[in-house]
Structure formats: C-alpha cells, structure tokens
N, C-alpha and C positions, 0 to 999 in steps of 0.2 A: 319646926319652922316651915311655913308654907312656901311654895315655889316662887311666888312673886317677891317675897321678902328676900329669899336666897338669891334670886336673880339681881335684885336691886343692890344687895351687899357685894356681890361679885363684880358687877359693873362699876360700882363706886370705887372699889379697891383698884380695879384696872385703871380707872380715870385718875386716881391719886398717884398711881405708879407713873402714868404718862406725864402728869404735871411735874412730878419729882424729876424725871429725866429731862424735861424741857427747862426746868429751872437750872439744872446743872449746865446744860448747853448755853443758856442765856448768860450765866455767870462767866462762861468762857468767851462769849461773843455778845457783849451787852448792846451793841449797835444793830443787832439783827432784828428787824421789825417782824419778820415772819415767825421767829421763835416766840416773841412776845405775844403775837396774835394767837399762836397755838396755846399758850398758857391760859389766856382768858377765854378761848373758845370752848374749853372743856366744861364750863359752867352751863352752857346751853343744854337744855333737855327737851326733846332729843336733839342731838347735834345735826344741824342741817348739812347737806352735802356742800363741799367747797367747789367753786367753779375752777 
C-alpha cells in the first residue's frame, strides 16, 4: 500500500472516530449547536481553521 493511501485511510479512520464521539455527545445534549456543527465540519477536506 502506498504512503498516500495509508495516510488517507488513517485520517479517515480518525475522522470517523471523531464523528462517533460527537454523535454520542449530541445524543446527550441535542440542543447544542456547536456539537452539531462539529459533526458536519468533518466532511470538509481539508478542514479549514475555525475562528
């Protein structure tokens, strides 16, 4: 497996872990707009810096 593919798979796995954690948090606090923003932010590639 080449380095680029390995890096892509690693970063994708990390992103999915982050989304999983954010979904659990959102389930516990469904009115939290910041958590919801974090869930949808992961889909941007590359992720822009947040102000």
